[in-house]
RODO-2510 file (C-alpha; in nm, 4 decimals, decimal comma):
residues 561
     n   res          X          Y          Z
     1     l    -7,2253    13,4129    -6,2035
     2     e    -7,5175    13,1523    -6,1997
     3     f    -7,3304    12,9091    -5,9768
     4     r    -7,2473    13,1991    -5,7250
     5     r    -7,6170    13,2891    -5,7218
     6     v    -7,7267    12,9408    -5,6451
     7     l    -7,4611    12,8841    -5,3825
     8     f    -7,5321    13,2025    -5,1891
     9     r    -7,9067    13,1503    -5,1391
    10     s    -8,0996    13,0098    -4,8604
    11     d    -8,3348    12,7312    -4,9840
    12     l    -8,6460    12,7103    -4,7576
    13     i    -8,9458    12,4838    -4,7785
    14     m    -9,2716    12,6678    -4,8004
    15     n    -9,6319    12,5751    -4,8014
    16     n    -9,7701    12,7009    -5,1264
    17     v   -10,0662    12,8909    -4,9644
    18     l    -9,8234    13,0926    -4,7603
    19     l    -9,5806    13,2013    -5,0359
    20     p    -9,7341    13,5546    -5,0720
    21     l    -9,6657    13,6178    -4,7088
    22     y    -9,2920    13,5846    -4,7745
    23     d    -9,2992    13,8006    -5,0849
    24     i    -9,3153    14,1354    -4,9220
    25     d    -9,1132    14,3183    -5,1713
    26     g    -9,2051    14,1112    -5,4781
    27     s    -8,8631    13,9447    -5,4923
    28     i    -8,9853    13,5840    -5,5048
    29     t    -9,2337    13,6269    -5,7875
    30     d    -8,9422    13,5653    -6,0320
    31     a    -8,9636    13,1958    -6,1541
    32     d    -8,5941    13,1484    -6,0554
    33     s    -8,6774    13,2298    -5,6897
    34     v    -8,9397    12,9607    -5,6531
    35     t    -8,9287    12,5859    -5,7515
    36     y    -9,2539    12,4148    -5,7285
    37     i    -9,2399    12,0572    -5,5895
    38     n    -9,6074    11,9472    -5,5467
    39     e    -9,9576    12,0819    -5,4525
    40     r    -9,8440    12,1368    -5,0969
    41     h    -9,4788    12,2548    -5,1054
    42     s    -9,2336    12,4719    -5,3055
    43     v    -8,8682    12,5677    -5,2410
    44     i    -8,8149    12,9406    -5,2176
    45     h    -8,4641    13,0764    -5,2660
    46     l    -8,3906    13,3746    -5,0486
    47     p    -8,0650    13,5623    -4,9757
    48     a    -7,8534    13,3455    -4,7428
    49     t    -7,8038    13,4228    -4,3767
    50     d    -7,5704    13,2900    -4,1185
    51     n    -7,7723    13,4173    -3,8295
    52     i    -7,8494    13,1096    -3,6034
    53     c    -8,1575    13,2924    -3,4651
    54     a    -8,3146    13,3218    -3,8145
    55     l    -8,4682    12,9913    -3,6866
    56     g    -8,6741    13,1674    -3,4427
    57     s    -8,7827    13,4726    -3,6400
    58     m    -8,8993    13,2257    -3,8973
    59     p    -9,0569    12,8802    -3,8103
    60     y    -8,8571    12,5676    -3,7598
    61     h    -9,0361    12,3580    -4,0368
    62     i    -8,9464    12,5744    -4,3325
    63     f    -8,5698    12,5086    -4,2714
    64     p    -8,4616    12,1972    -4,4539
    65     s    -8,3513    11,9130    -4,2372
    66     l    -8,0075    11,7679    -4,3168
    67     y    -7,9701    11,4044    -4,4258
    68     e    -7,6886    11,1574    -4,4599
    69     a    -7,6318    10,8325    -4,6459
    70     t    -7,7431    10,5311    -4,4410
    71     s    -7,4241    10,3241    -4,4374
    72     p    -7,3803    10,1029    -4,6876
    73     i    -7,6841     8,8083    -4,9886
    74     s    -7,8320     8,5958    -5,0617
    75     m    -8,0892     8,6364    -5,3374
    76     r    -8,2678     8,3215    -5,2326
    77     a    -8,3124     8,4490    -4,8731
    78     s    -8,5950     8,6694    -4,9891
    79     g    -8,7644     8,4653    -5,2441
    80     i    -8,6383     8,6552    -5,5331
    81     q    -8,4295     8,3821    -5,6947
    82     t    -8,7183     8,1406    -5,6754
    83     l    -8,9374     8,3782    -5,8791
    84     q    -8,6685     8,4447    -6,1372
    85     d    -8,6170     8,0789    -6,1734
    86     n    -8,9792     8,0254    -6,2732
    87     p    -8,9981     8,0696    -6,6438
    88     y    -9,3600     8,1914    -6,6155
    89     l    -9,2638     8,4803    -6,4006
    90     d    -8,8889     8,5538    -6,4483
    91     l    -8,9318     8,9071    -6,3130
    92     r    -8,6266     9,1129    -6,3618
    93     g    -8,7628     9,4798    -6,3864
    94     q    -8,8547     9,4852    -6,7505
    95     g    -9,0446     9,8012    -6,8228
    96     v    -8,9916     9,9535    -6,4683
    97     l    -8,7946    10,2700    -6,3782
    98     v    -8,5697    10,2785    -6,0603
    99     g    -8,5222    10,6264    -5,9077
   100     v    -8,2219    10,6791    -5,6890
   101     i    -8,1703    11,0080    -5,5154
   102     d    -7,8231    10,9820    -5,3496
   103     t    -7,4487    11,0732    -5,3890
   104     g    -7,4119    11,0183    -5,7598
   105     i    -7,3205    10,7171    -5,9746
   106     d    -7,0300    10,5851    -6,1747
   107     y    -7,2297    10,5594    -6,4922
   108     t    -6,9278    10,4050    -6,6753
   109     h    -6,9447    10,0933    -6,4507
   110     p    -7,0348     9,7642    -6,6239
   111     a    -7,3160     9,7167    -6,3678
   112     f    -7,5186    10,0103    -6,5482
   113     r    -7,4593     9,9036    -6,9031
   114     n    -7,6422     9,6785    -7,1525
   115     p    -7,4783     9,3827    -7,3380
   116     d    -7,3970     9,6134    -7,6184
   117     n    -7,2258     9,8572    -7,3688
   118     s    -7,4988    10,1229    -7,4049
   119     t    -7,6265    10,2776    -7,0875
   120     r    -7,9186    10,1523    -6,8837
   121     l    -7,9656    10,5002    -6,7493
   122     v    -8,2601    10,6994    -6,8784
   123     s    -8,1114    11,0256    -6,7340
   124     i    -7,9101    11,1875    -6,4723
   125     w    -7,9853    11,5101    -6,2830
   126     d    -7,6490    11,6366    -6,1367
   127     q    -7,7392    11,9107    -5,8886
   128     t    -7,3813    11,9957    -5,8327
   129     e    -7,2893    12,0846    -6,1965
   130     q    -7,4154    12,4358    -6,3056
   131     s    -7,2451    12,4446    -6,6548
   132     g    -7,5261    12,2774    -6,8497
   133     s    -7,8977    12,2960    -6,8809
   134     p    -8,1266    12,1967    -6,5828
   135     p    -8,4189    11,9700    -6,6303
   136     k    -8,7416    12,1437    -6,7484
   137     d    -8,9127    12,3368    -6,4591
   138     f    -8,6061    12,3226    -6,2462
   139     t    -8,3746    12,6125    -6,1776
   140     f    -8,0263    12,4566    -6,1090
   141     g    -7,7933    12,1643    -6,1976
   142     t    -7,7433    11,9846    -6,5222
   143     e    -7,9457    11,7007    -6,6848
   144     y    -7,7883    11,4384    -6,8911
   145     k    -8,0115    11,2118    -7,0891
   146     a    -7,9368    10,8663    -7,2259
   147     e    -7,8053    10,9915    -7,5706
   148     t    -7,5491    11,2173    -7,3974
   149     i    -7,4388    10,9390    -7,1598
   150     n    -7,3985    10,6945    -7,4494
   151     k    -7,1850    10,9604    -7,6207
   152     a    -6,9729    10,9851    -7,3159
   153     l    -6,9414    10,6001    -7,2939
   154     s    -6,8046    10,6003    -7,6517
   155     s    -6,5531    10,8778    -7,5766
   156     e    -6,1970    10,8126    -7,4680
   157     t    -6,2589    11,0703    -7,1857
   158     p    -6,6193    11,0103    -7,0666
   159     e    -6,5890    11,2696    -6,7832
   160     s    -6,5299    11,5424    -7,0509
   161     v    -6,8816    11,4719    -7,1816
   162     v    -7,0680    11,3890    -6,8561
   163     p    -6,8555    11,5053    -6,5625
   164     i    -7,0476    11,3283    -6,2875
   165     s    -6,8719    11,1139    -6,0222
   166     d    -6,9587    10,9337    -5,6964
   167     s    -6,6427    10,9670    -5,4877
   168     g    -6,8008    10,7983    -5,1776
   169     g    -6,9658    10,5250    -5,3765
   170     h    -7,2886    10,5195    -5,1779
   171     g    -7,5248    10,6083    -5,4728
   172     t    -7,3361    10,3618    -5,7003
   173     s    -7,3768    10,0839    -5,4445
   174     v    -7,7418    10,1497    -5,3852
   175     a    -7,8314    10,1659    -5,7508
   176     s    -7,6469     9,8453    -5,8302
   177     i    -7,8133     9,6540    -5,5559
   178     i    -8,1421     9,7264    -5,7019
   179     a    -8,0757     9,7071    -6,0718
   180     g    -7,7056     9,6211    -6,1516
   181     s    -7,6276     9,4148    -6,4621
   182     p    -7,5046     9,0696    -6,3876
   183     s    -7,1364     8,9939    -6,3766
   184     i    -7,0307     8,6241    -6,3968
   185     t    -6,6694     8,7027    -6,3022
   186     a    -6,7736     8,9106    -5,9929
   187     n    -7,0533     8,6733    -5,9009
   188     f    -7,2881     8,9762    -5,8870
   189     s    -7,6390     9,0738    -6,0014
   190     g    -7,8776     9,3380    -5,9035
   191     v    -8,2318     9,2353    -5,7923
   192     v    -8,3905     9,3618    -6,1285
   193     p    -8,1115     9,3808    -6,3871
   194     k    -8,3469     9,4714    -6,6700
   195     a    -8,4950     9,7781    -6,5087
   196     e    -8,3758    10,1253    -6,6268
   197     l    -8,2407    10,3942    -6,3958
   198     v    -8,3090    10,7591    -6,3218
   199     i    -8,0379    10,9086    -6,1047
   200     v    -8,0232    11,2308    -5,9027
   201     k    -7,6877    11,3373    -5,7620
   202     l    -7,7524    11,5647    -5,4664
   203     k    -7,5571    11,8678    -5,4003
   204     e    -7,4100    11,9089    -5,0457
   205     a    -7,5914    12,1152    -4,7966
   206     k    -7,5165    12,4858    -4,7983
   207     r    -7,2918    12,6188    -4,5330
   208     n    -7,5475    12,8580    -4,3887
   209     i    -7,7987    12,5832    -4,3272
   210     k    -7,5329    12,3779    -4,1548
   211     n    -7,4397    12,6809    -3,9406
   212     i    -7,8155    12,7247    -3,8448
   213     f    -7,8230    12,3593    -3,7274
   214     c    -7,4697    12,3584    -3,5744
   215     v    -7,3420    12,0917    -3,8161
   216     p    -6,9639    12,0975    -3,8730
   217     n    -6,8811    12,2204    -4,2163
   218     d    -6,6735    11,9198    -4,2952
   219     v    -6,9654    11,6860    -4,2532
   220     i    -7,1120    11,5707    -4,5912
   221     c    -7,4866    11,5898    -4,5739
   222     y    -7,7829    11,6849    -4,7973
   223     m    -8,0709    11,9208    -4,7609
   224     e    -8,4363    11,8025    -4,7380
   225     s    -8,5363    12,0520    -5,0045
   226     d    -8,2855    11,9069    -5,2532
   227     i    -8,4021    11,5609    -5,1886
   228     m    -8,7706    11,6650    -5,2438
   229     l    -8,6673    11,8223    -5,5711
   230     g    -8,4906    11,5026    -5,6668
   231     v    -8,7952    11,2894    -5,5975
   232     s    -9,0014    11,5316    -5,7963
   233     y    -8,7661    11,4987    -6,0943
   234     v    -8,7749    11,1198    -6,0759
   235     y    -9,1534    11,1194    -6,0741
   236     s    -9,1770    11,3718    -6,3549
   237     v    -8,9495    11,1521    -6,5769
   238     a    -9,1766    10,8519    -6,4975
   239     q    -9,4841    11,0550    -6,5820
   240     s    -9,3402    11,1721    -6,9141
   241     l    -9,2545    10,8181    -7,0171
   242     q    -9,5768    10,6633    -6,8776
   243     r    -9,3674    10,4002    -6,6893
   244     p    -9,4065    10,2665    -6,3358
   245     v    -9,1370    10,3703    -6,0933
   246     v    -8,9833    10,2693    -5,7630
   247     i    -8,7965    10,5323    -5,5683
   248     c    -8,5224    10,4360    -5,3148
   249     i    -8,4360    10,6675    -5,0361
   250     a    -8,1219    10,5281    -4,8551
   251     l    -8,0712    10,8464    -4,6626
   252     g    -8,1782    10,9490    -4,3110
   253     s    -8,2011    11,2245    -4,0507
   254     s    -8,2864    11,2372    -3,6819
   255     q    -8,4302    11,5774    -3,7194
   256     g    -8,8037    11,6303    -3,6958
   257     g    -9,0844    11,4871    -3,4930
   258     h    -9,0484    11,1096    -3,6020
   259     d    -9,4148    11,1013    -3,6866
   260     g    -9,4386    11,1237    -4,0517
   261     h    -9,5374    11,4950    -4,0666
   262     g    -9,2207    11,6383    -4,2121
   263     a    -9,2222    11,7836    -4,5664
   264     l    -9,0223    11,4947    -4,7252
   265     s    -9,2083    11,2228    -4,5277
   266     s    -9,5522    11,3662    -4,6241
   267     y    -9,4363    11,4082    -4,9918
   268     l    -9,3279    11,0396    -5,0098
   269     d    -9,6456    10,9408    -4,8250
   270     s    -9,8608    11,0964    -5,0860
   271     l    -9,6569    10,9384    -5,3781
   272     s    -9,6975    10,5916    -5,2236
   273     q   -10,0751    10,6258    -5,2614
   274     l   -10,0584    10,6870    -5,6339
   275     p   -10,0803    10,4284    -5,9151
   276     w    -9,7504    10,2882    -6,0510
   277     t    -9,5341    10,4470    -5,7795
   278     g    -9,3434    10,2599    -5,5054
   279     v    -9,1232    10,3958    -5,2387
   280     s    -8,8671    10,2186    -5,0284
   281     i    -8,7005    10,3908    -4,7424
   282     s    -8,4126    10,3003    -4,5161
   283     a    -8,4895    10,2723    -4,1373
   284     g    -8,1498    10,4180    -4,0553
   285     n    -7,8726    10,2696    -3,8325
   286     e    -7,9280    10,4576    -3,5063
   287     g    -8,0590    10,1531    -3,3055
   288     i    -7,7677    10,1292    -3,0666
   289     a    -7,5935    10,4643    -3,1226
   290     g    -7,7188    10,5966    -2,7813
   291     r    -7,8736    10,9071    -2,9460
   292     h    -8,2388    10,8716    -2,8479
   293     y    -8,3739    10,9301    -2,4926
   294     f    -8,7284    10,8661    -2,3775
   295     g    -8,8237    11,0459    -2,0577
   296     t    -9,1161    11,0177    -1,8222
   297     a    -9,2197    11,1598    -1,4831
   298     g    -9,5214    11,0282    -1,3014
   299     t    -9,4975    11,1889    -0,9637
   300     a    -9,4145    11,5414    -0,8182
   301     p    -9,2156    11,7453    -0,8862
   302     f    -9,2944    11,6247    -1,2462
   303     q    -8,9412    11,6846    -1,3867
   304     d    -8,6884    11,4616    -1,5502
   305     d    -8,3065    11,5118    -1,5716
   306     v    -8,1473    11,4015    -1,9032
   307     e    -7,7817    11,3104    -1,8750
   308     l    -7,5867    11,3825    -2,1908
   309     l    -7,2181    11,2892    -2,2163
   310     a    -7,0418    11,5297    -2,4624
   311     g    -6,7258    11,3831    -2,6188
   312     a    -6,4212    11,5971    -2,6635
   313     g    -6,4396    11,5772    -3,0379
   314     d    -6,7860    11,7059    -3,0746
   315     t    -6,7740    12,0867    -3,0452
   316     e    -7,1035    12,1837    -3,2078
   317     f    -7,4277    11,9976    -3,2606
   318     a    -7,8045    12,0332    -3,2080
   319     l    -8,0466    11,8369    -2,9894
   320     e    -8,4231    11,8264    -3,0323
   321     i    -8,6889    11,7424    -2,7633
   322     w    -9,0464    11,6652    -2,8641
   323     s    -9,3587    11,6366    -2,6534
   324     s    -9,7220    11,6098    -2,7425
   325     y    -9,9507    11,6963    -2,4616
   326     s    -9,7458    11,8908    -2,2188
   327     r    -9,6120    12,2403    -2,1631
   328     l    -9,2423    12,1980    -2,0784
   329     s    -8,9659    12,4309    -1,9496
   330     i    -8,5928    12,3618    -1,9874
   331     e    -8,2914    12,4350    -1,7765
   332     i    -7,9388    12,3229    -1,8786
   333     l    -7,6586    12,2470    -1,6206
   334     a    -7,2958    12,2325    -1,7568
   335     p    -7,0309    11,9926    -1,6380
   336     n    -6,8709    12,2664    -1,4260
   337     h    -7,2121    12,3154    -1,2619
   338     e    -7,2936    12,6556    -1,4236
   339     s    -7,6620    12,6487    -1,5332
   340     t    -7,8918    12,8589    -1,7429
   341     q    -8,2134    13,0095    -1,6119
   342     q    -8,5333    12,8264    -1,6678
   343     i    -8,6507    12,8697    -2,0327
   344     f    -9,0295    12,8900    -2,0739
   345     p    -9,2173    12,7968    -2,3951
   346     s    -9,3144    13,0641    -2,6486
   347     i    -9,4288    13,0774    -3,0159
   348     l    -9,1314    13,2329    -3,1870
   349     d    -8,8230    13,2985    -2,9765
   350     c    -8,4551    13,2220    -2,9908
   351     r    -8,2452    13,2665    -2,6651
   352     r    -7,8637    13,2949    -2,6869
   353     l    -7,6909    13,1968    -2,3608
   354     q    -7,3287    13,2498    -2,2931
   355     f    -7,1514    13,0767    -2,0000
   356     i    -6,9033    13,2799    -1,7777
   357     f    -6,6464    13,0180    -1,6978
   358     h    -6,6111    12,8431    -2,0254
   359     e    -6,6638    12,9326    -2,3942
   360     c    -6,9813    12,7280    -2,4753
   361     v    -7,2716    12,9127    -2,6339
   362     i    -7,6171    12,7683    -2,6425
   363     w    -7,9209    12,8801    -2,8430
   364     i    -8,2616    12,7546    -2,7149
   365     n    -8,5886    12,7697    -2,9103
   366     n    -8,8645    12,6427    -2,6787
   367     i    -9,1510    12,6322    -2,9378
   368     i    -9,4753    12,5675    -2,7758
   369     f    -9,6498    12,4950    -3,1099
   370     e    -9,4452    12,3581    -3,3955
   371     q    -9,6514    12,4189    -3,7047
   372     e    -9,6153    12,0920    -3,9044
   373     t    -9,7053    11,8724    -3,5981
   374     g    -9,8866    12,0950    -3,3513
   375     d    -9,6548    11,9693    -3,0775
   376     q    -9,3951    12,1279    -2,8513
   377     l    -9,0360    12,1240    -2,9723
   378     i    -8,7374    12,2281    -2,7715
   379     l    -8,4332    12,2900    -3,0044
   380     i    -8,1020    12,3296    -2,8360
   381     r    -7,7918    12,4218    -3,0322
   382     f    -7,4366    12,4059    -2,8918
   383     k    -7,1173    12,5648    -3,0083
   384     k    -6,7822    12,5353    -2,8395
   385     m    -6,9102    12,2559    -2,6400
   386     l    -6,7542    12,1795    -2,3019
   387     p    -6,6775    11,7987    -2,2782
   388     g    -6,8307    11,6106    -1,9935
   389     i    -7,1701    11,5281    -1,8481
   390     w    -7,4429    11,7829    -1,9099
   391     t    -7,7805    11,7649    -1,7401
   392     i    -8,0875    11,8905    -1,9191
   393     r    -8,3667    11,9342    -1,6755
   394     i    -8,7273    11,9116    -1,8217
   395     r    -9,0193    12,0338    -1,6079
   396     n    -9,3950    12,0061    -1,6832
   397     l    -9,5501    12,3429    -1,6024
   398     e    -9,8957    12,1801    -1,5847
   399     n    -9,7688    11,9814    -1,2725
   400     e    -9,8889    11,6446    -1,4007
   401     a    -9,7430    11,3289    -1,5434
   402     f    -9,5789    11,3616    -1,8853
   403     s    -9,3407    11,2004    -2,1372
   404     f    -9,1104    11,3195    -2,4030
   405     h    -8,8526    11,2159    -2,6576
   406     a    -8,5084    11,3609    -2,7318
   407     w    -8,2871    11,2935    -3,0333
   408     l    -7,9198    11,3829    -3,1111
   409     p    -7,8055    11,4052    -3,4780
   410     a    -7,7663    11,0884    -3,6842
   411     g    -7,4636    10,9422    -3,8692
   412     s    -7,1382    11,1205    -3,8818
   413     m    -7,2704    11,4497    -3,7593
   414     l    -7,1489    11,3266    -3,4081
   415     t    -6,8754    11,0870    -3,2955
   416     n    -6,9552    10,7849    -3,0884
   417     n    -6,8195    10,9727    -2,7892
   418     t    -7,1370    11,1687    -2,7439
   419     y    -7,4503    11,0023    -2,6288
   420     f    -7,7302    10,9910    -2,3653
   421     l    -7,6149    10,8080    -2,0584
   422     k    -7,9579    10,6289    -2,0325
   423     s    -8,0437    10,6079    -2,4017
   424     d    -8,3406    10,4198    -2,5512
   425     p    -8,2914    10,2010    -2,8683
   426     d    -8,6576    10,2307    -2,9680
   427     t    -8,8093    10,5055    -3,1751
   428     t    -8,4831    10,5435    -3,3708
   429     i    -8,6034    10,5044    -3,7265
   430     t    -8,4643    10,8138    -3,9144
   431     s    -8,6780    11,0443    -4,1327
   432     p    -8,8341    10,9917    -4,3817
   433     g    -8,8745    10,6455    -4,2563
   434     n    -9,1798    10,7383    -4,0391
   435     s    -9,3822    10,8101    -4,3610
   436     y    -9,7087    10,6268    -4,3192
   437     h    -9,7686    10,4587    -4,6648
   438     s    -9,4139    10,4161    -4,7737
   439     l    -9,2102    10,1005    -4,7278
   440     t    -8,9760    10,1394    -4,4345
   441     v    -8,7061     9,8708    -4,4344
   442     t    -8,4792     9,7550    -4,1584
   443     a    -8,1745     9,5261    -4,2016
   444     y    -8,1229     9,1726    -4,0853
   445     d    -7,8235     8,9374    -4,1146
   446     q    -7,9435     8,6913    -4,3824
   447     r    -7,6710     8,4304    -4,2746
   448     v    -7,8034     8,3744    -3,9265
   449     g    -8,1602     8,5176    -3,9440
   450     k    -8,0974     8,7902    -3,6762
   451     i    -8,1624     9,1654    -3,6893
   452     i    -7,8624     9,3877    -3,7390
   453     q    -7,8422     9,5584    -3,3960
   454     a    -7,7609     9,9057    -3,5444
   455     s    -8,0754     9,9122    -3,7464
   456     g    -8,3441    10,1772    -3,6572
   457     r    -8,6257    10,0584    -3,4454
   458     g    -8,9990    10,1734    -3,4300
   459     y    -9,2526    10,2517    -3,3526
   460     t    -9,3038    10,6238    -3,4695
   461     r    -9,3421    10,8861    -3,1958
   462     n    -9,7211    10,8623    -3,2366
   463     g    -9,7436    10,4923    -3,2295
   464     h    -9,7666    10,3860    -3,5990
   465     i    -9,6166    10,0539    -3,6913
   466     k    -9,2654    10,0966    -3,8331
   467     p    -9,0490     9,9457    -3,9789
   468     d    -9,2683     9,7534    -4,2248
   469     l    -9,0230     9,4734    -4,3194
   470     a    -8,6698     9,3468    -4,2672
   471     a    -8,4594     9,2762    -4,5798
   472     p    -8,1046     9,1344    -4,6231
   473     g    -7,8540     9,4049    -4,5039
   474     y    -7,5293     9,2215    -4,4255
   475     r    -7,2413     9,2381    -4,6671
   476     v    -7,4763     9,2769    -4,9639
   477     p    -7,2758     9,2412    -5,2854
   478     c    -7,2664     9,5802    -5,4840
   479     a    -7,0791     9,7616    -5,7496
   480     l    -6,8330    10,0315    -5,6445
   481     p    -6,6756    10,3170    -5,8425
   482     q    -6,3812    10,2560    -6,0793
   483     n    -6,5252     9,9325    -6,2115
   484     r    -6,4884     9,7543    -5,8765
   485     y    -6,7154     9,5308    -5,6823
   486     g    -6,7565     9,4906    -5,3103
   487     n    -7,0301     9,4697    -5,0409
   488     t    -7,2078     9,6903    -4,8070
   489     t    -7,3965     9,6539    -4,4794
   490     g    -7,6786     9,8522    -4,3232
   491     s    -8,0414     9,9543    -4,3704
   492     g    -7,9514    10,1493    -4,6839
   493     a    -7,8583     9,8235    -4,8511
   494     a    -8,1728     9,6538    -4,7125
   495     s    -8,3915     9,9347    -4,8542
   496     a    -8,2270     9,9009    -5,1986
   497     f    -8,2946     9,5184    -5,1817
   498     a    -8,6564     9,5772    -5,1058
   499     a    -8,6838     9,8432    -5,3851
   500     g    -8,5849     9,5705    -5,6251
   501     a    -8,8780     9,3533    -5,4922
   502     i    -9,1177     9,6461    -5,5436
   503     a    -8,9886     9,6663    -5,9103
   504     m    -9,0630     9,2995    -5,9613
   505     i    -9,4287     9,3466    -5,8447
   506     l    -9,4615     9,6658    -6,0685
   507     e    -9,3302     9,4627    -6,3623
   508     w    -9,5906     9,1860    -6,3092
   509     s    -9,8782     9,4099    -6,2306
   510     v    -9,8204     9,7137    -6,4618
   511     a    -9,5792     9,6222    -6,7317
   512     r    -9,7448     9,2903    -6,7905
   513     g   -10,0936     9,4227    -6,7427
   514     n   -10,2078     9,1994    -6,4579
   515     y   -10,3185     9,4736    -6,2138
   516     t   -10,2683     9,8126    -6,3820
   517     s   -10,4111    10,0383    -6,1028
   518     i   -10,1770     9,9074    -5,8353
   519     t   -10,0309    10,1775    -5,5992
   520     g    -9,7235    10,1668    -5,3961
   521     n    -9,9253    10,1191    -5,0796
   522     d   -10,1032     9,8176    -5,2378
   523     i    -9,7489     9,6655    -5,3051
   524     n    -9,6401     9,7373    -4,9472
   525     r    -9,9436     9,5652    -4,8079
   526     l    -9,8806     9,2637    -5,0380
   527     l    -9,5254     9,2464    -4,9096
   528     t    -9,6238     9,2733    -4,5442
   529     r    -9,8907     9,0096    -4,5660
   530     g    -9,6466     8,7835    -4,7499
   531     a    -9,3598     8,8365    -4,5056
   532     r    -9,1831     8,5357    -4,3564
   533     h    -9,2254     8,4799    -3,9746
   534     n    -9,0363     8,3225    -3,6893
   535     q    -9,2880     8,1196    -3,4894
   536     d    -9,1293     8,2480    -3,1606
   537     i    -9,1817     8,6094    -3,2608
   538     f    -9,5070     8,8097    -3,2433
   539     y    -9,5816     9,0345    -3,5383
   540     p    -9,5867     9,3140    -3,6113
   541     n    -9,3308     9,4432    -3,3778
   542     n    -9,0981     9,7482    -3,3523
   543     v    -8,7795     9,5534    -3,4593
   544     w    -8,8905     9,3369    -3,7476
   545     g    -9,2149     9,5148    -3,8525
   546     f    -9,4331     9,2578    -4,0196
   547     g    -9,1473     9,0094    -4,0828
   548     e    -8,8788     8,9238    -4,3330
   549     l    -8,9140     9,0059    -4,7036
   550     e    -9,0395     8,7059    -4,8993
   551     v    -9,1500     8,7987    -5,2441
   552     n    -9,2307     8,4534    -5,3710
   553     k    -9,4920     8,4154    -5,1009
   554     v    -9,6795     8,7216    -5,2467
   555     f    -9,7354     8,5344    -5,5712
   556     e    -9,8182     8,2202    -5,3884
   557     q   -10,1083     8,4042    -5,2102
   558     l   -10,2108     8,5699    -5,5290
   559     a   -10,2349     8,2289    -5,7014
   560     m   -10,4876     8,1043    -5,4347
   561     f   -10,7521     8,3382    -5,5713
***
């Protein structure tokens, strides 16, 4: 009964000040209907709806964005081995917690055990399992602490005690890159193999939220609200143990304004400014996917035609258009030359448009004032998409020069057959990588010293410098489920590598008492100032950020004082 109650609810992200406005009949005053995240946001649990235009009667920003794993070395390439070879430093994460909010973990893997075979995990919150007790102050899932995990490890059937798995292996690989125990036979070690781990296994996004954003039901993705709750859980564990923590987010979404104002981005931003708390975020892998368009029009008639090629395999998806200083209308022309009327901006409206000569249905929200950013958002949602070249005509009603950005969904929400014909590889960092004070990490090929072309590029939509750093991201050794080892490529691997570097600095500064008031933002600035440069490249830039991760240089600079 409890599982069904959790499953058939809509989870919406609400500003705490506005909670009473949505409690018309007193239904959300029950503690099980509201889960507090932080001073700004809570998650409210309301009866589920499949009505696509619920996003229209209620504002865009309260619906959780949908995130996917960012696809998953040389230790010496980033100065890590040099530090660990120094007997006076030998920074391996002792006394530091590593928080991974992802697809789960194979906790039985040797990469997560001590030499005596006991677990290196402090706890796991499995959001998908409803049979046990949730963590304190949370309303769903099951928490497993180290004592229970060790009981499972000593059992002939561990899954009967702690029934958590990681079928895709992404969470296992990310956790192992940061903090996996060394294996001589596999020639493997995580960056900080003496750190301890706090793991959150995310539950998959609910079907009604997928439907509202026109995401196919077979796509594996995760809700922003659940990621925020996972971050809150990791932080609460660190607070209760009075330990420094680094949180790694190797997940990404192309939803939102790409300006750091989203709920998850702003939450991570605030945590990064607190003592003892570091945050490492993947820049995503959308750089050459053809899913970003930047449009401008400097002369009359002050309009721009966006050409979108829809592949035959992509029957439903959403597209977002963002603009800061204009008032835009939209008209859509199908491949068979049918067109919609001109749709003008409004505050809360959802227009459903059905074509006559084919089955495609379009919902358009032309939102003049999106509440989180104050900018205009045009949300277009397609179902039963007609393959071919679509034209999206954007007009500035102010009859003056203007610009705008458009993004298609990231990752596996689309095939490679759907893209903008005149795409732009810049401004492709996925959320929450646009968070101001968190460390956003892109991936480079450490063998040849070149950026991995798929990596997301900056800057943010409002011009802030992102990414911050490039870290090794090509065929990074990692643990895989079922006691296997392998390698992984992408900015998710790079963000994990950088999270290990943050843990090293937290060990030196907090656990060893050298600088006990250090914040995550302080660490980020140390890392960017110590970044390695190519003399032929000007830094910072929107591809490399401030340069390549080089932890040893941080301590060389500190030694000069």
